[in-house]
DSSP file (Angstrom, degrees, kcal/mol; ACC not computed):
  #  RESIDUE AA STRUCTURE BP1 BP2  ACC     N-H-->O    O-->H-N    N-H-->O    O-->H-N    TCO  KAPPA ALPHA  PHI   PSI    X-CA   Y-CA   Z-CA
    1    1 A X    >         0   0    0      0, 0.0     3,-1.2     0, 0.0     2,-0.2   0.000 360.0 360.0 360.0 135.5   67.7  179.1  125.1
    2    2 A X  T 3   +     0   0    0      1,-0.2     3,-0.1     3,-0.0     0, 0.0  -0.476 360.0  13.6 -72.3 138.7   66.2  180.5  128.2
    3    3 A X  T 3  S+     0   0    0      1,-0.2     2,-0.4    -2,-0.2    -1,-0.2   0.496  98.8 114.2  78.2   4.6   63.7  178.3  130.0
    4    4 A X    <   -     0   0    0     -3,-1.2     2,-0.4     3,-0.0    -1,-0.2  -0.890  45.5-165.8-106.4 136.6   64.8  175.1  128.2
    5    5 A X        -     0   0    0     -2,-0.4     2,-0.1    -3,-0.1    -3,-0.0  -0.914  32.4 -96.9-116.9 149.9   66.4  172.2  129.9
    6    6 A X        -     0   0    0     -2,-0.4     2,-0.3     1,-0.1    -1,-0.0  -0.361  40.6-118.9 -63.2 141.2   68.2  169.3  128.2
    7    7 A X        -     0   0    0      1,-0.1    -1,-0.1     2,-0.1    -3,-0.0  -0.618  22.0-170.9 -82.4 137.0   66.1  166.2  127.8
    8    8 A X        +     0   0    0     -2,-0.3     2,-0.3     2,-0.1    -1,-0.1   0.168  47.2 122.0-110.9  15.7   67.3  163.0  129.4
    9    9 A X        -     0   0    0      1,-0.1     2,-0.1     0, 0.0    -2,-0.1  -0.621  66.9-116.9 -78.4 134.6   64.7  160.8  127.7
   10   10 A X        -     0   0    0     -2,-0.3     2,-0.5     1,-0.0    -1,-0.1  -0.406  22.8-144.5 -69.2 147.9   66.2  158.0  125.7
   11   11 A X        -     0   0    0     -2,-0.1     2,-0.5     2,-0.0    -1,-0.0  -0.964   7.9-156.1-115.2 127.5   65.6  158.0  122.0
   12   12 A X        -     0   0    0     -2,-0.5     2,-0.5     2,-0.0    -2,-0.0  -0.897   5.3-167.0-106.1 128.4   65.1  154.7  120.1
   13   13 A X        -     0   0    0     -2,-0.5     2,-0.6     2,-0.0    -2,-0.0  -0.967   6.1-158.1-114.2 125.4   65.9  154.6  116.4
   14   14 A X        -     0   0    0     -2,-0.5     2,-0.6     2,-0.0    -2,-0.0  -0.900   4.3-167.3-107.1 121.1   64.6  151.5  114.5
   15   15 A X        -     0   0    0     -2,-0.6     3,-0.1     3,-0.0    -2,-0.0  -0.933  24.4-128.6-107.2 113.4   66.3  150.7  111.3
   16   16 A X        -     0   0    0     -2,-0.6     2,-0.2     1,-0.1     3,-0.0  -0.250  25.6-106.3 -61.0 144.6   64.4  148.1  109.4
   17   17 A X        -     0   0    0      1,-0.1     2,-0.3     2,-0.0    -1,-0.1  -0.510  38.1-113.2 -69.3 133.7   66.3  145.0  108.1
   18   18 A X        -     0   0    0     -2,-0.2     2,-0.5    -3,-0.1    -1,-0.1  -0.541  29.9-165.5 -70.9 130.4   66.8  145.1  104.4
   19   19 A X        -     0   0    0     -2,-0.3    34,-0.1    -3,-0.0    33,-0.1  -0.975  18.3-131.6-116.2 117.1   64.9  142.5  102.6
   20   20 A X        -     0   0    0     -2,-0.5    33,-0.7     1,-0.1    34,-0.2  -0.347  10.6-130.7 -67.8 148.6   66.1  141.9   99.0
   21   21 A X  S    S+     0   0    0     31,-0.3    33,-1.8     1,-0.2     2,-0.5   0.860  98.3  38.2 -68.2 -31.2   63.3  141.8   96.3
   22   22 A X  S    S+     0   0    0     30,-0.2     2,-0.3    31,-0.1    -1,-0.2  -0.927  78.7 129.6-126.6 107.0   64.8  138.6   94.8
   23   23 A X        -     0   0    0     -2,-0.5    28,-1.3    31,-0.2    29,-1.0  -0.960  30.7-163.9-158.4 136.1   66.2  136.0   97.2
   24   24 A X  E     -A   50   0A   0    118,-2.4     2,-0.4    -2,-0.3    26,-0.2  -0.870   9.5-161.6-117.5 154.2   65.8  132.2   97.8
   25   25 A X  E     -A   49   0A   0     24,-2.2    24,-2.5    -2,-0.3     2,-0.8  -0.995  21.6-132.2-135.6 143.1   66.8  130.1  100.9
   26   26 A X  E     -A   48   0A   0     -2,-0.4    22,-0.2    22,-0.2     3,-0.1  -0.861  23.6-176.7 -87.1 108.1   67.4  126.5  101.5
   27   27 A X  E     -     0   0A   0     20,-2.7     2,-0.3    -2,-0.8    -1,-0.2   0.882  67.6  -9.1 -76.9 -38.1   65.4  126.0  104.7
   28   28 A X  E     -A   47   0A   0     19,-1.2    19,-2.6    -3,-0.1     2,-0.4  -0.989  57.5-163.5-156.7 154.7   66.5  122.3  105.1
   29   29 A X  E     +A   46   0A   0     -2,-0.3     2,-0.3    17,-0.2    17,-0.2  -0.991  14.1 170.1-140.5 131.7   68.3  119.6  103.1
   30   30 A X  E     -A   45   0A   0     15,-2.7    15,-2.9    -2,-0.4     2,-0.3  -0.967   8.4-168.5-136.6 158.1   68.4  115.9  103.7
   31   31 A X  E     -A   44   0A   0     -2,-0.3     2,-0.3    13,-0.2    13,-0.2  -0.996  13.3-123.6-146.4 152.0   69.6  112.9  101.8
   32   32 A X  E    S+A   43   0A   0     11,-2.2    11,-3.1    -2,-0.3     2,-0.1  -0.984  70.4  22.0-155.7 153.7   69.3  109.2  101.9
   33   33 A X        -     0   0    0     -2,-0.3    -1,-0.2     9,-0.2     3,-0.1   0.719  52.6-167.8 -79.5 172.1   70.6  106.7  102.1
   34   34 A X  S    S+     0   0    0      1,-0.2   119,-2.7    -2,-0.1     2,-0.3   0.499  81.7  39.1 -95.2  -6.1   74.0  107.6  103.6
   35   35 A X  E    S+d  153   0B   0    117,-0.2     2,-0.3   119,-0.0    -1,-0.2  -0.983  73.8 153.3-142.7 129.4   75.4  104.1  102.7
   36   36 A X  E     -d  154   0B   0    117,-2.6   119,-2.2    -2,-0.3     2,-0.2  -0.965  41.1-101.5-152.0 164.5   74.7  102.2   99.5
   37   37 A X    >   -     0   0    0     -2,-0.3     3,-2.1   117,-0.2    76,-0.2  -0.524  55.5 -80.8 -85.5 156.0   76.1   99.7   97.2
   38   38 A X  T 3  S+     0   0    0      1,-0.3    76,-0.3    -2,-0.2    -1,-0.1  -0.318 120.3  35.3 -57.1 137.2   77.7  100.6   93.9
   39   39 A X  T 3  S+     0   0    0     74,-4.1    -1,-0.3     1,-0.4    75,-0.2   0.260  94.7 118.0  99.7  -9.5   75.1  101.2   91.3
   40   40 A X  B <   -J  113   0C   0     -3,-2.1    73,-2.7    73,-0.6    -1,-0.4  -0.261  54.8-131.3 -83.8 173.6   72.6  102.7   93.8
   41   41 A X        -     0   0    0     71,-0.2     2,-0.4    -3,-0.1    71,-0.1  -0.853   6.4-131.8-125.0 160.7   71.2  106.3   93.8
   42   42 A X        -     0   0    0     69,-0.3    68,-2.7    -2,-0.3     2,-0.5  -0.915  11.7-149.2-112.6 138.9   70.9  109.0   96.4
   43   43 A X  E     -AB  32 109A   0    -11,-3.1   -11,-2.2    -2,-0.4     2,-0.5  -0.943  12.8-166.2-107.3 125.6   67.7  111.0   97.0
   44   44 A X  E     -AB  31 108A   0     64,-3.0    64,-3.0    -2,-0.5     2,-0.5  -0.950   0.9-164.5-112.7 127.7   68.1  114.6   98.2
   45   45 A X  E     -AB  30 107A   0    -15,-2.9   -15,-2.7    -2,-0.5     2,-0.4  -0.954   9.0-176.3-115.2 126.2   65.1  116.4   99.6
   46   46 A X  E     -AB  29 106A   0     60,-3.0    60,-2.6    -2,-0.5     2,-0.6  -0.970  19.1-148.1-124.5 138.0   65.4  120.2   99.9
   47   47 A X  E     -AB  28 105A   0    -19,-2.6   -20,-2.7    -2,-0.4   -19,-1.2  -0.937  24.4-166.5-101.6 122.5   62.9  122.7  101.4
   48   48 A X  E     -AB  26 104A   0     56,-3.3    56,-2.6    -2,-0.6     2,-0.4  -0.861   6.7-168.6-114.3 139.8   63.1  126.0   99.5
   49   49 A X  E     -AB  25 103A   0    -24,-2.5   -24,-2.2    -2,-0.4     2,-1.0  -0.989  24.4-132.1-131.1 140.1   61.6  129.4  100.5
   50   50 A X  E     +A   24   0A   0     52,-2.1    51,-3.3    -2,-0.4   -26,-0.2  -0.789  29.7 172.0 -82.2 103.2   61.2  132.6   98.7
   51   51 A X        +     0   0    0    -28,-1.3   -27,-0.2    -2,-1.0    -1,-0.1   0.260  46.8  97.0-100.9  12.4   62.6  135.1  101.2
   52   52 A X  S    S-     0   0    0    -29,-1.0   -31,-0.3     2,-0.2   -30,-0.2  -0.148  83.5-114.1 -83.7-173.2   62.4  138.1   98.9
   53   53 A X  S    S+     0   0    0    -33,-0.7     2,-0.3   -32,-0.1   -32,-0.2   0.456  91.8  57.2-103.6  -2.0   59.7  140.7   98.5
   54   54 A X  S    S-     0   0    0    -33,-1.8   -31,-0.2   -34,-0.2    -2,-0.2  -0.934  90.5 -98.9-127.4 151.1   58.6  139.7   95.0
   55   55 A X        +     0   0    0     -2,-0.3     2,-0.3    45,-0.1    44,-0.2  -0.376  53.3 174.2 -60.1 145.3   57.2  136.6   93.4
   56   56 A X  E     -E   98   0B   0     42,-2.2    42,-3.0    40,-0.1     2,-0.9  -0.993  41.6-105.4-154.8 156.0   60.0  134.8   91.5
   57   57 A X  E     -E   97   0B   0     -2,-0.3    71,-2.7    40,-0.3     2,-0.4  -0.799  42.7-157.6 -84.7 109.0   60.9  131.7   89.6
   58   58 A X  E     -EF  96 127B   0     38,-2.8    38,-1.8    -2,-0.9     2,-0.3  -0.753   4.6-158.5 -93.5 131.2   63.1  129.8   92.0
   59   59 A X  E     -EF  95 126B   0     67,-3.4    67,-1.9    -2,-0.4     2,-0.4  -0.851   5.8-166.9-107.7 146.3   65.5  127.2   90.7
   60   60 A X  E     +EF  94 125B   0     34,-2.9    34,-3.0    -2,-0.3     2,-0.3  -0.999  15.5 157.7-134.1 133.0   67.0  124.3   92.5
   61   61 A X  E     + F   0 124B   0     63,-2.4    63,-3.0    -2,-0.4     2,-0.3  -0.970   4.8 161.3-147.2 162.8   69.9  122.1   91.4
   62   62 A X  E     - F   0 123B   0     30,-0.4    15,-1.9    15,-0.4     2,-0.3  -0.987  12.4-162.1-168.9 170.6   72.5  119.8   92.9
   63   63 A X  E     - F   0 122B   0     59,-2.1    59,-2.7    -2,-0.3     2,-0.4  -0.983  23.8-113.5-157.5 168.2   74.9  117.1   92.4
   64   64 A X  E     + F   0 121B   0     11,-0.4     8,-0.3     8,-0.4     2,-0.3  -0.861  37.4 179.0-106.2 141.8   77.0  114.4   94.0
   65   65 A X  E     - F   0 120B   0     55,-2.1    55,-3.2    -2,-0.4     2,-0.3  -0.927  16.9-144.8-140.1 163.7   80.8  114.8   94.0
   66   66 A X  E >  S+GF  69 119B   0      3,-1.1     3,-2.6    -2,-0.3     5,-0.4  -0.937  76.0   7.5-128.5 154.5   83.9  112.9   95.3
   67   67 A X  T 3  S-     0   0    0     51,-0.6    -1,-0.1    -2,-0.3     3,-0.1   0.770 124.9 -65.3  51.4  31.6   87.3  114.2   96.6
   68   68 A X  T 3  S+     0   0    0      1,-0.2     2,-0.3    -3,-0.1    -1,-0.3   0.513 112.5 113.4  74.4   1.7   86.1  117.8   96.6
   69   69 A X  B <  S-G   66   0B   0     -3,-2.6     2,-1.3     1,-0.0    -3,-1.1  -0.814  72.8-129.7-108.9 148.0   85.8  117.7   92.8
   70   70 A X        +     0   0    0     -2,-0.3     3,-0.1     1,-0.2    -5,-0.1  -0.354  67.8 125.5 -88.5  56.3   82.7  117.9   90.7
   71   71 A X        +     0   0    0     -2,-1.3     2,-1.5    -5,-0.4     3,-0.2   0.600  42.0  83.7 -92.3 -10.8   83.7  114.9   88.7
   72   72 A X    >   +     0   0    0     -3,-0.4     3,-1.8    -8,-0.3    -8,-0.4  -0.433  47.8 158.1 -95.6  62.4   80.7  112.7   89.1
   73   73 A X  G >   +     0   0    0     -2,-1.5     3,-1.6     1,-0.3    -1,-0.2   0.818  68.3  60.3 -56.4 -34.3   78.7  114.2   86.2
   74   74 A X  G 3  S+     0   0    0      1,-0.3    -1,-0.3    -3,-0.2    37,-0.2   0.663  98.8  59.1 -72.4 -12.8   76.5  111.1   85.8
   75   75 A X  G <  S+     0   0    0     -3,-1.8   -11,-0.4   -11,-0.2    -1,-0.3   0.182  73.3 140.6-101.1  17.5   75.3  111.4   89.4
   76   76 A X    <   -     0   0    0     -3,-1.6     2,-1.0   -13,-0.2    35,-0.6  -0.232  69.1-102.6 -51.0 150.8   73.8  114.8   88.9
   77   77 A X  E     +C  110   0A   0    -15,-1.9    15,-0.4    33,-0.2   -15,-0.4  -0.693  64.1 151.6 -79.5 106.0   70.5  115.2   90.7
   78   78 A X  E     +     0   0A   0     31,-2.2     2,-0.6    -2,-1.0    -1,-0.2   0.750  36.6  79.5-118.2 -28.4   68.2  114.8   87.7
   79   79 A X  E     -C  109   0A   0     30,-1.5    30,-1.5    13,-0.1     2,-0.3  -0.762  65.2-160.3 -90.4 120.1   64.8  113.3   88.6
   80   80 A X  E     +C  108   0A   0     -2,-0.6     2,-0.4    28,-0.2    28,-0.2  -0.747  16.5 178.9-104.6 145.4   62.7  116.0   90.1
   81   81 A X  E    S+C  107   0A   0     26,-1.4    26,-2.5    -2,-0.3     3,-0.1  -0.975  72.2  20.3-140.3 127.6   59.6  115.7   92.2
   82   82 A X  S    S+     0   0    0     -2,-0.4     2,-0.3     1,-0.2    23,-0.1   0.086 116.3  58.8 104.7 -25.4   57.7  118.6   93.6
   83   83 A X  S    S-     0   0    0     24,-0.2    -1,-0.2    21,-0.1    13,-0.2  -0.890  91.6 -99.1-126.3 160.3   59.0  121.2   91.1
   84   84 A X  E     -H   95   0B   0     11,-1.8    11,-2.3    -2,-0.3     2,-0.4  -0.451  44.4-140.1 -66.9 156.1   58.9  121.4   87.3
   85   85 A X  E     -H   94   0B   0      9,-0.2     2,-0.4    -2,-0.1     9,-0.2  -0.943  18.9-171.9-128.1 148.8   62.1  120.2   85.8
   86   86 A X  E     -H   93   0B   0      7,-2.4     7,-2.8    -2,-0.4     2,-0.2  -0.997  21.6-128.7-133.7 138.3   64.2  121.4   82.8
   87   87 A X  E     +H   92   0B   0     -2,-0.4     2,-0.3     5,-0.2     5,-0.2  -0.566  27.6 173.7 -80.5 149.8   67.2  119.7   81.2
   88   88 A X  E >   -H   91   0B   0      3,-2.1     3,-2.1    -2,-0.2    46,-0.2  -0.927  50.3 -88.7-144.9 168.2   70.5  121.5   80.7
   89   89 A X  T 3  S+     0   0    0     44,-3.6    45,-0.1    -2,-0.3    44,-0.1   0.698 124.7  43.9 -58.1 -21.7   73.8  120.2   79.5
   90   90 A X  T 3  S-     0   0    0     43,-0.2     2,-0.3     1,-0.0    -1,-0.3   0.498 127.0 -71.3-101.6  -2.0   75.0  119.3   82.9
   91   91 A X  E <  S- H   0  88B   0     -3,-2.1    -3,-2.1   -15,-0.1     2,-0.3  -0.896  72.6 -36.8 156.6-123.6   71.8  117.7   84.3
   92   92 A X  E     - H   0  87B   0    -15,-0.4     2,-0.4    -2,-0.3   -30,-0.4  -0.989  35.5-154.8-145.5 148.0   68.5  119.0   85.4
   93   93 A X  E     - H   0  86B   0     -7,-2.8    -7,-2.4    -2,-0.3     2,-0.4  -0.985  11.7-147.1-123.5 130.9   67.1  122.1   87.2
   94   94 A X  E     +EH  60  85B   0    -34,-3.0   -34,-2.9    -2,-0.4     2,-0.3  -0.788  24.8 177.3 -92.6 145.1   63.9  122.2   89.1
   95   95 A X  E     +EH  59  84B   0    -11,-2.3   -11,-1.8    -2,-0.4     2,-0.3  -0.995  14.6 164.3-149.7 152.7   61.9  125.4   89.1
   96   96 A X  E     -E   58   0B   0    -38,-1.8   -38,-2.8    -2,-0.3     2,-0.6  -0.940  38.6-113.3-164.0 142.6   58.7  126.9   90.4
   97   97 A X  E     -E   57   0B   0     -2,-0.3     2,-0.4   -40,-0.3   -40,-0.3  -0.729  39.1-172.3 -82.5 125.1   57.3  130.4   90.8
   98   98 A X  E     -E   56   0B   0    -42,-3.0   -42,-2.2    -2,-0.6     2,-0.1  -0.954  18.3-133.6-122.7 138.0   56.9  131.2   94.5
   99   99 A X    >   -     0   0    0     -2,-0.4     3,-2.3   -44,-0.2   -49,-0.3  -0.395  53.1 -68.6 -77.5 163.1   55.3  134.2   96.1
  100  100 A X  T 3  S+     0   0    0      1,-0.3   -49,-0.2   -47,-0.2    -1,-0.2  -0.335 125.2  14.0 -53.9 127.8   57.1  136.0   99.0
  101  101 A X  T 3  S+     0   0    0    -51,-3.3    -1,-0.3     1,-0.3   -50,-0.1   0.235  91.3 141.4  90.0 -13.0   57.2  133.7  102.0
  102  102 A X    <   -     0   0    0     -3,-2.3   -52,-2.1   -52,-0.2     2,-0.4  -0.334  34.5-159.8 -66.0 146.4   56.1  130.6  100.0
  103  103 A X  E     +B   49   0A   0    -54,-0.2     2,-0.3    -3,-0.1   -54,-0.2  -0.992  14.0 172.6-129.0 131.5   57.9  127.3  101.1
  104  104 A X  E     -B   48   0A   0    -56,-2.6   -56,-3.3    -2,-0.4     2,-0.4  -0.972  22.8-136.1-140.1 153.6   58.1  124.2   98.8
  105  105 A X  E     -B   47   0A   0     -2,-0.3     2,-0.4   -58,-0.2   -58,-0.2  -0.900  17.6-172.9-112.8 141.1   59.8  120.9   98.9
  106  106 A X  E     -B   46   0A   0    -60,-2.6   -60,-3.0    -2,-0.4     2,-0.4  -0.995   9.3-154.3-132.2 138.1   61.6  119.3   96.0
  107  107 A X  E     -BC  45  81A   0    -26,-2.5   -26,-1.4    -2,-0.4     2,-0.4  -0.943  11.1-169.4-111.7 137.4   63.1  115.8   95.8
  108  108 A X  E     -BC  44  80A   0    -64,-3.0   -64,-3.0    -2,-0.4     2,-0.5  -0.976   7.1-153.8-127.7 135.0   66.0  115.0   93.5
  109  109 A X  E     -BC  43  79A   0    -30,-1.5   -31,-2.2    -2,-0.4   -30,-1.5  -0.925  13.4-137.1-111.1 132.9   67.4  111.6   92.6
  110  110 A X  E     - C   0  77A   0    -68,-2.7   -33,-0.2    -2,-0.5   -35,-0.2  -0.315  24.1-106.4 -77.6 165.3   70.9  111.0   91.5
  111  111 A X        -     0   0    0    -35,-0.6   -69,-0.3   -37,-0.2    -1,-0.1  -0.295  62.8 -61.0 -75.6 176.1   72.0  108.8   88.6
  112  112 A X        -     0   0    0    -71,-0.1     2,-0.8    -2,-0.1   -71,-0.2  -0.374  46.2-144.2 -65.2 136.9   73.6  105.5   89.6
  113  113 A X  B     +J   40   0C   0    -73,-2.7   -74,-4.1   -76,-0.2   -73,-0.6  -0.893  23.7 174.5-103.9 113.0   76.9  105.8   91.4
  114  114 A X        +     0   0    0     -2,-0.8     2,-0.5   -76,-0.3    -1,-0.2   0.739  50.3  77.8 -93.8 -23.5   79.1  103.0   90.2
  115  115 A X  S    S-     0   0    0    -77,-0.1    39,-0.1     1,-0.0   -76,-0.1  -0.771  78.6-124.0 -95.8 127.2   82.4  103.7   91.9
  116  116 A X        +     0   0    0     -2,-0.5     2,-0.3    39,-0.2    39,-0.2  -0.300  62.9  89.2 -60.6 149.4   83.0  102.8   95.6
  117  117 A X  E    S- I   0 154B   0     37,-2.3    37,-3.4     2,-0.0     2,-0.4  -0.944  77.2 -60.8 154.1-172.4   84.1  105.7   97.7
  118  118 A X  E     - I   0 153B   0     -2,-0.3   -51,-0.6    35,-0.2     2,-0.3  -0.918  51.4-172.8-108.3 130.9   83.0  108.6   99.9
  119  119 A X  E     -FI  66 152B   0     33,-3.2    33,-2.3    -2,-0.4    32,-2.0  -0.821  13.9-146.1-125.4 160.4   80.9  111.3   98.3
  120  120 A X  E     -F   65   0B   0    -55,-3.2   -55,-2.1    -2,-0.3     2,-0.4  -0.742  14.0-132.7-118.4 170.8   79.4  114.6   99.1
  121  121 A X  E     -FI  64 148B   0     27,-2.0    27,-2.9    -2,-0.3     2,-0.4  -0.988  14.4-167.2-128.0 134.4   76.2  116.4   98.1
  122  122 A X  E     +FI  63 147B   0    -59,-2.7   -59,-2.1    -2,-0.4     2,-0.4  -0.987   7.7 179.9-124.1 133.7   75.9  120.0   96.9
  123  123 A X  E     -FI  62 146B   0     23,-2.4    23,-2.9    -2,-0.4     2,-0.4  -0.991   2.1-176.2-133.6 139.7   72.5  121.8   96.6
  124  124 A X  E     -FI  61 145B   0    -63,-3.0   -63,-2.4    -2,-0.4     2,-0.4  -0.998   4.4-176.2-136.9 139.8   71.8  125.3   95.4
  125  125 A X  E     +FI  60 144B   0     19,-2.5    19,-2.9    -2,-0.4     2,-0.3  -0.987  21.2 137.7-131.3 144.0   68.6  127.3   95.2
  126  126 A X  E     -F   59   0B   0    -67,-1.9   -67,-3.4    -2,-0.4     2,-0.6  -0.980  57.4 -73.1-170.0 172.4   68.2  130.8   93.7
  127  127 A X  E     -F   58   0B   0     -2,-0.3    12,-3.1    12,-0.3   -69,-0.2  -0.712  57.4-118.5 -81.9 124.1   66.1  133.1   91.6
  128  128 A X  E     +K  138   0D   0    -71,-2.7    10,-0.3    -2,-0.6   -71,-0.2  -0.402  38.0 170.0 -69.5 133.2   66.6  132.0   88.0
  129  129 A X  E    S+     0   0D   0      8,-3.1     2,-0.4     1,-0.4     9,-0.2   0.776  74.6   7.4-101.5 -54.1   68.1  134.6   85.6
  130  130 A X  E     +K  137   0D   0      7,-1.6     7,-2.5     2,-0.1    -1,-0.4  -0.998  60.1 176.9-134.8 135.8   68.7  132.3   82.6
  131  131 A X  E     +K  136   0D   0     -2,-0.4     2,-0.2     5,-0.2     5,-0.2  -0.814  24.9 133.9-142.3 100.5   67.6  128.7   82.0
  132  132 A X  S    S-     0   0    0      3,-3.4     3,-0.2    -2,-0.3   -43,-0.1  -0.774  70.1 -91.3-131.0 179.5   68.4  127.2   78.7
  133  133 A X  S    S+     0   0    0     -2,-0.2   -44,-3.6     1,-0.2   -43,-0.2   0.833 127.6  33.8 -63.5 -30.5   69.8  123.9   77.6
  134  134 A X  S    S+     0   0    0    -46,-0.2     2,-0.4     1,-0.2    -1,-0.2   0.585 120.1  45.3-101.1 -10.4   73.3  125.4   77.7
  135  135 A X        +     0   0    0     -3,-0.2    -3,-3.4     2,-0.0     2,-0.4  -0.992  45.1 176.1-144.2 133.9   73.1  127.9   80.5
  136  136 A X  E     +K  131   0D   0     -2,-0.4     2,-0.3    -5,-0.2    -5,-0.2  -0.984  21.1 161.9-129.8 122.6   71.8  128.0   84.0
  137  137 A X  E     -K  130   0D   0     -7,-2.5    -8,-3.1    -2,-0.4    -7,-1.6  -0.994  25.4-142.2-141.9 151.5   72.4  131.2   86.0
  138  138 A X  E     -K  128   0D   0     -2,-0.3   -10,-0.2   -10,-0.3     3,-0.1  -0.771  36.4 -91.6-106.2 150.1   70.9  132.8   89.1
  139  139 A X    >   -     0   0    0    -12,-3.1     3,-1.9    -2,-0.3   -12,-0.3  -0.388  63.1 -85.9 -56.0 136.8   70.2  136.5   89.8
  140  140 A X  T 3  S+     0   0    0      1,-0.3    -1,-0.1     2,-0.1    -3,-0.0  -0.170 109.8   0.5 -51.8 133.2   73.2  138.0   91.5
  141  141 A X  T 3  S+     0   0    0     -3,-0.1    -1,-0.3     1,-0.1    -2,-0.1   0.668 103.6 107.3  62.6  21.6   73.1  137.5   95.3
  142  142 A X    <   +     0   0    0     -3,-1.9  -118,-2.4   -15,-0.1     2,-0.2   0.478  58.8  85.7-104.3  -4.5   69.8  135.6   95.1
  143  143 A X        -     0   0    0     -4,-0.3     2,-0.4   -17,-0.2   -17,-0.3  -0.590  53.3-157.8-108.2 163.8   71.0  132.1   95.8
  144  144 A X  E     - I   0 125B   0    -19,-2.9   -19,-2.5    -2,-0.2     2,-0.4  -0.999  16.6-171.0-133.3 129.3   71.8  129.9   98.8
  145  145 A X  E     - I   0 124B   0     -2,-0.4     2,-0.4   -21,-0.2   -21,-0.2  -0.955   7.2-166.0-128.1 145.4   74.1  126.9   98.5
  146  146 A X  E     - I   0 123B   0    -23,-2.9   -23,-2.4    -2,-0.4     2,-0.4  -0.995   1.8-165.5-129.9 136.7   74.9  124.0  100.8
  147  147 A X  E     - I   0 122B   0     -2,-0.4     2,-0.6   -25,-0.2   -25,-0.2  -0.988   2.2-169.2-123.4 129.0   77.8  121.6  100.6
  148  148 A X  E >   - I   0 121B   0    -27,-2.9   -27,-2.0    -2,-0.4     3,-0.5  -0.895  15.7-157.4-118.8  96.6   77.9  118.4  102.6
  149  149 A X  E 3   +     0   0B   0     -2,-0.6   -29,-0.1   -29,-0.2   -30,-0.1  -0.432  67.8   0.7 -75.9 146.5   81.4  116.8  102.3
  150  150 A X  E 3  S+     0   0B   0    -32,-0.1   -30,-0.2     1,-0.1    -1,-0.2   0.857  86.4 130.4  49.4  51.0   81.9  113.1  103.0
  151  151 A X  E <   +     0   0B   0    -32,-2.0     2,-0.4    -3,-0.5   -31,-0.2   0.572  56.0  54.8-110.9 -11.4   78.3  112.2  103.7
  152  152 A X  E     - I   0 119B   0    -33,-2.3   -33,-3.2  -120,-0.0     2,-0.5  -0.988  62.3-158.7-131.4 128.6   77.6  109.2  101.5
  153  153 A X  E     -dI  35 118B   0   -119,-2.7  -117,-2.6    -2,-0.4     2,-0.5  -0.922   4.5-166.5-109.3 127.1   79.5  105.9  101.4
  154  154 A X  E      dI  36 117B   0    -37,-3.4   -37,-2.3    -2,-0.5  -117,-0.2  -0.947 360.0 360.0-111.9 128.9   79.3  103.7   98.3
  155  155 A X              0   0    0   -119,-2.2  -118,-0.2    -2,-0.5   -39,-0.2   0.388 360.0 360.0-119.8 360.0   80.7  100.1   98.7
C-alpha cells in the first residue's frame, strides 16, 4: 500500500489465566505431635481455600498410614473441628460451603495409634460430588492432596 510504512511498535497480548469454577486448595497443613507413645493420637490442622469461581461444598479428609500403605484404618482422622462432619464407612469427612476466595481451617484428630513405628499423614480437600455413608467422591480435577511420609514416630 502506498504511503504506509510497517509498524515497529510492540504488541502485547494478555491471555488471562484459566480459573476453574470448582477447585479447592490446601493452603497449609500441620500436625502434632511428631513423636508420641503408643495409644496416642495425632491432630492435623489444614487451611483450605476455595480457589474456584463458584461457591462450593468443600470436603476435607485424611488419614494416618504406615509403610506407604493405607493400613491404619483405625487412625483415620475422624474428629472434626471447624467444619461440619459426616461419617462414611472409612472414617469421617469435614465439609463446608465456601464462597470463591474463602479460607477456613479444620482440625482433625486421629484415633489411637497402638503400634510403634513411623507413620505418615495424608490430607485431601476438594469439591464434594457425592457424600454418603458408603461413598465419598470429589468433582473431577477439583481436589488438592498432600502426603507427608515418615513424619510421626510412635514408641
